[in-house]
C-alpha positions as CSV (number, residue, x, y, z in Angstrom):
1,X,23.0,46.4,54.3
2,X,23.8,47.7,57.8
3,X,24.9,45.4,60.6
4,X,22.3,44.3,63.0
5,X,22.4,45.6,66.6
6,X,21.2,42.4,68.0
7,X,19.1,39.3,67.1
8,X,16.2,38.3,69.2
9,X,12.4,38.0,69.0
10,X,9.1,39.8,69.2
11,X,7.0,38.2,71.9
12,X,3.3,38.7,72.7
13,X,1.1,36.0,74.2
14,X,2.5,32.7,72.9
15,X,3.6,34.2,69.6
16,X,7.3,34.3,69.1
17,X,8.8,36.1,66.0
18,X,12.5,35.9,65.5
19,X,13.9,39.2,64.2
20,X,17.1,41.3,63.8
21,X,17.2,44.9,64.9
22,X,18.7,47.5,62.5
23,X,19.2,51.3,62.9
24,X,16.7,53.2,60.8
25,X,18.3,56.7,61.1
26,X,21.7,58.2,60.7
27,X,23.4,61.4,61.7
28,X,23.7,63.8,58.7
29,X,25.1,66.8,60.5
30,X,28.3,68.5,59.4
31,X,31.2,67.3,61.5
32,X,33.4,70.3,62.3
33,X,36.8,69.4,63.7
34,X,38.7,71.9,65.9
35,X,42.0,73.0,64.3
36,X,44.9,75.3,65.5
37,X,44.8,78.2,63.0
38,X,48.6,78.7,63.3
39,X,49.6,75.1,62.4
40,X,46.4,73.3,61.3
41,X,47.0,70.7,64.0
42,X,43.9,69.0,65.4
43,X,42.8,70.4,68.8
44,X,41.6,67.9,71.4
45,X,39.8,68.0,74.7
46,X,41.4,68.0,78.2
47,X,40.0,66.9,81.5
48,X,40.3,70.0,83.6
49,X,39.6,70.4,87.4
50,X,37.2,73.4,87.3
51,X,38.5,74.7,90.7
52,X,42.2,74.5,90.1
53,X,42.2,74.8,86.3
54,X,44.8,71.9,86.2
55,X,44.5,68.9,83.9
56,X,43.9,65.6,85.6
57,X,44.3,62.0,84.5
58,X,41.5,59.5,83.8
59,X,42.2,57.3,86.8
60,X,41.4,60.2,89.2
61,X,37.9,60.7,87.7
62,X,34.9,59.1,89.4
63,X,31.2,59.3,88.6
64,X,29.1,61.3,91.0
65,X,25.3,62.2,91.1
66,X,24.2,65.3,92.8
67,X,21.9,64.4,95.7
68,X,21.5,67.8,97.3
69,X,23.3,71.1,97.2
70,X,27.1,70.5,97.3
71,X,26.6,66.8,98.2
72,X,27.1,64.0,95.8
73,X,26.8,60.2,95.8
74,X,29.8,58.6,94.1
75,X,29.2,55.3,92.2
76,X,31.9,52.9,91.0
77,X,31.8,51.4,87.5
78,X,31.1,48.0,89.0
79,X,28.1,49.4,91.0
80,X,26.7,51.0,87.9
81,X,27.2,47.9,85.9
82,X,25.3,45.8,88.5
83,X,22.4,48.3,88.3
84,X,22.0,47.9,84.5
85,X,19.0,45.8,83.4
86,X,19.9,42.4,82.2
87,X,20.5,42.2,78.5
88,X,17.6,40.3,76.9
89,X,17.0,39.8,73.2
90,X,13.2,40.1,73.5
91,X,10.8,42.8,72.5
92,X,8.0,42.1,75.0
93,X,4.7,43.6,73.8
94,X,2.6,44.7,76.8
95,X,-0.4,46.3,75.0
96,X,-1.8,47.3,71.6
97,X,-3.0,51.0,71.3
98,X,-4.1,53.4,68.7
99,X,-1.3,55.3,67.0
100,X,-2.9,58.7,67.6
101,X,-2.9,58.0,71.4
102,X,0.9,58.5,71.5
103,X,2.0,62.2,71.4
104,X,4.8,63.1,69.0
105,X,6.9,64.4,71.9
106,X,7.4,60.8,73.1
107,X,8.9,59.5,69.8
108,X,12.7,59.2,70.1
109,X,14.7,56.9,67.7
110,X,13.5,54.5,64.9
111,X,14.8,51.0,64.2
112,X,14.0,48.4,61.5
113,X,13.0,44.9,62.4
114,X,13.6,42.2,59.8
115,X,12.5,38.5,60.1
116,X,15.2,35.8,60.5
117,X,15.2,32.1,61.1
118,X,12.2,31.4,58.8
119,X,10.0,33.9,60.7
120,X,8.7,35.6,57.6
121,X,5.2,34.3,57.7
122,X,4.5,35.1,61.4
123,X,6.3,38.5,60.9
124,X,3.8,39.3,58.0
125,X,0.9,38.1,60.1
126,X,1.7,40.6,62.9
127,X,2.3,43.4,60.4
128,X,-1.0,42.8,58.5
129,X,-3.0,42.4,61.8
130,X,-1.7,45.7,63.1
131,X,-2.5,47.5,59.8
132,X,-6.0,46.0,59.7
133,X,-6.7,46.9,63.4
134,X,-5.0,50.3,63.1
135,X,-3.1,49.5,66.3
136,X,0.5,49.6,67.3
137,X,2.3,47.6,70.0
138,X,3.7,49.1,73.2
139,X,6.8,47.1,74.3
140,X,9.8,47.0,76.5
141,X,13.2,46.3,75.1
142,X,16.8,46.5,76.3
143,X,19.3,48.0,73.7
144,X,22.9,48.3,74.7
145,X,22.3,47.9,78.5
146,X,19.5,50.5,78.6
147,X,15.9,49.7,78.9
148,X,13.5,51.5,76.6
149,X,9.8,51.8,76.2
150,X,9.1,51.3,72.5
151,X,6.3,51.4,69.9
152,X,6.0,48.5,67.3
153,X,4.7,50.2,64.2
154,X,3.8,48.7,60.7
155,X,5.3,50.9,58.0
156,X,4.9,49.7,54.4
157,X,6.5,46.2,54.2
158,X,8.4,46.6,57.5
159,X,7.8,46.5,61.2
160,X,9.5,49.4,62.9
161,X,10.5,49.8,66.5
162,X,10.5,53.4,67.6
163,X,11.9,54.0,71.1
164,X,9.8,56.3,73.3
165,X,10.8,58.8,75.9
166,X,9.8,57.9,79.4
167,X,7.1,60.1,81.0
168,X,9.7,61.5,83.4
169,X,11.8,62.8,80.4
170,X,8.9,65.0,79.2
171,X,8.7,68.4,80.7
172,X,5.2,69.4,81.8
173,X,3.7,72.3,79.9
174,X,2.3,73.9,83.1
175,X,5.8,75.4,83.5
176,X,5.1,77.7,80.6
177,X,2.7,80.6,80.2
178,X,0.3,79.4,77.5
179,X,-3.0,80.8,76.2
180,X,-6.1,79.2,77.7
181,X,-7.6,76.2,75.9
182,X,-10.6,76.8,73.7
183,X,-11.3,79.5,71.1
184,X,-13.6,81.6,73.3
185,X,-11.2,81.4,76.3
186,X,-8.3,82.5,74.1
187,X,-10.4,85.5,72.8
188,X,-10.6,84.3,69.1
189,X,-13.4,85.6,66.9
190,X,-15.3,83.5,64.3
191,X,-13.9,85.6,61.5
192,X,-10.3,84.9,62.7
193,X,-11.0,81.2,62.9
194,X,-12.6,81.2,59.5
195,X,-9.7,83.0,57.8
196,X,-7.1,80.8,59.5
197,X,-9.0,77.6,58.5
198,X,-9.1,78.8,54.9
199,X,-5.3,79.5,54.9
200,X,-4.7,76.0,56.3
201,X,-6.9,74.4,53.6
202,X,-5.0,76.4,50.9
203,X,-1.6,75.1,52.2
204,X,-2.7,71.5,52.8
205,X,-0.8,68.8,50.9
206,X,0.2,65.2,51.3
207,X,3.5,64.7,53.2
208,X,6.3,63.9,50.8
209,X,9.7,63.7,52.7
210,X,11.7,63.8,49.5
211,X,10.5,67.5,49.1
212,X,12.5,68.5,52.2
213,X,16.2,68.8,52.9
214,X,18.5,70.4,55.4
215,X,19.1,73.8,53.7
216,X,21.8,74.8,56.2
217,X,23.8,71.6,55.5
218,X,23.3,72.0,51.7
219,X,24.6,75.6,51.8
220,X,27.6,74.8,53.9
221,X,28.5,71.7,51.8
222,X,28.2,73.8,48.7
223,X,30.5,76.4,50.2
224,X,33.0,73.7,51.1
225,X,33.0,72.3,47.6
226,X,33.4,75.8,46.1
227,X,36.5,76.5,48.2
228,X,37.9,73.1,47.6
229,X,37.6,73.5,43.8
230,X,39.3,76.9,44.1
231,X,42.3,75.2,45.8
232,X,41.6,76.7,49.3
233,X,42.6,73.6,51.1
234,X,44.7,73.3,54.3
235,X,46.8,70.2,54.9
236,X,46.3,68.6,58.4
237,X,49.0,66.1,59.1
238,X,47.9,63.0,60.9
239,X,49.1,62.7,64.5
240,X,51.3,59.9,65.5
241,X,49.4,57.0,67.1
242,X,50.0,56.1,70.7
243,X,51.6,52.8,69.7
244,X,54.0,54.4,67.2
245,X,57.5,53.0,67.1
246,X,60.3,54.3,69.4
247,X,62.1,56.0,66.5
248,X,59.2,58.3,65.8
249,X,58.9,59.2,69.4
250,X,62.6,60.1,69.4
251,X,62.1,62.4,66.4
252,X,59.1,64.1,68.0
253,X,61.1,64.6,71.2
254,X,64.1,66.0,69.3
255,X,61.8,68.5,67.5
256,X,60.3,69.6,70.8
257,X,63.7,70.1,72.3
258,X,64.9,72.1,69.3
259,X,61.9,74.4,69.6
260,X,62.5,74.7,73.4
261,X,66.1,75.7,72.9
262,X,65.1,78.2,70.2
263,X,62.3,79.6,72.5
264,X,59.6,78.5,70.2
265,X,61.1,79.6,66.9
266,X,60.5,77.7,63.7
267,X,63.0,74.9,62.9
268,X,64.3,76.9,59.9
269,X,65.3,79.8,62.2
270,X,67.6,77.6,64.1
271,X,70.2,77.3,61.3
272,X,70.2,81.1,60.9
273,X,70.8,81.8,64.6
274,X,74.4,82.6,65.4
275,X,76.3,80.0,67.4
276,X,77.6,81.0,70.8
277,X,81.4,81.4,71.0
278,X,83.2,78.3,72.3
279,X,84.3,78.7,75.9
280,X,88.1,78.4,76.2
281,X,89.3,75.5,78.4
282,X,91.2,76.5,81.5
283,X,95.0,75.6,81.4
284,X,96.2,72.8,83.6
285,X,97.7,73.8,86.9
286,X,101.4,74.2,86.6
287,X,101.6,74.3,82.8
288,X,100.9,77.0,80.2
289,X,99.5,74.5,77.7
290,X,95.9,73.8,77.0
291,X,94.7,70.3,78.0
292,X,95.1,67.6,75.4
293,X,91.9,66.4,73.7
294,X,90.7,63.0,75.0
295,X,90.5,60.1,72.7
296,X,87.0,58.9,72.0
């Protein structure tokens, strides 16, 4: 069972339903890591000044919002934190609407709501009432310091909370060149409409999500398994953690120094390289003998 994101309550009128919020979706994309093809070392990201091309440290980075051309307003972390909505553990229902009144483009991310603290009966009451009335609840909720508009939807035995995109996040379609609304205005004939309708009827079916899968992911994962079974595997050594002991840091530094002295050659090449001839010590002034070796 997944960990709950928070525990709070659904509230509408005087009704108070204690619930826990759980994620209802998960990322299933293939996670490609960047590797150096020469050494199979992981490749990371750097903070680069776009003007100078130089790397900068985290403490020199501030958050800025573009206000007008070439002019920004800089906000500190403390100012941003104060502007966050207060974290509340309440799903405040503001209205009940028909599900078809919400365009698909507004749907964002689904969550499960499960009853807690002996709230099963009132949870079931709201679920069955919404099913009977064919309504869903429109609510406000704060999740991880961000306020969301959300739809409270009965789905099977569960009440689901689906966050919605704010109207300002939806691009208007008047920015696009679209055909005029209406069959006549779009220049469609009765024959064309009849044939298209027949084709839609022939292809109509009940939606069964189990019949669909990510074909690209399946193909790539199949390729990965085939190459792995064929022994085509590359070893990627784990990097030393930042809190590694001093001895490991000395070893790493020594290796870097060796490579620098060998001008980037492999460690094995170092032994094969000829040693430079020892420089003769200059004789002491007034004697013809070489200086005596000092005792350690």
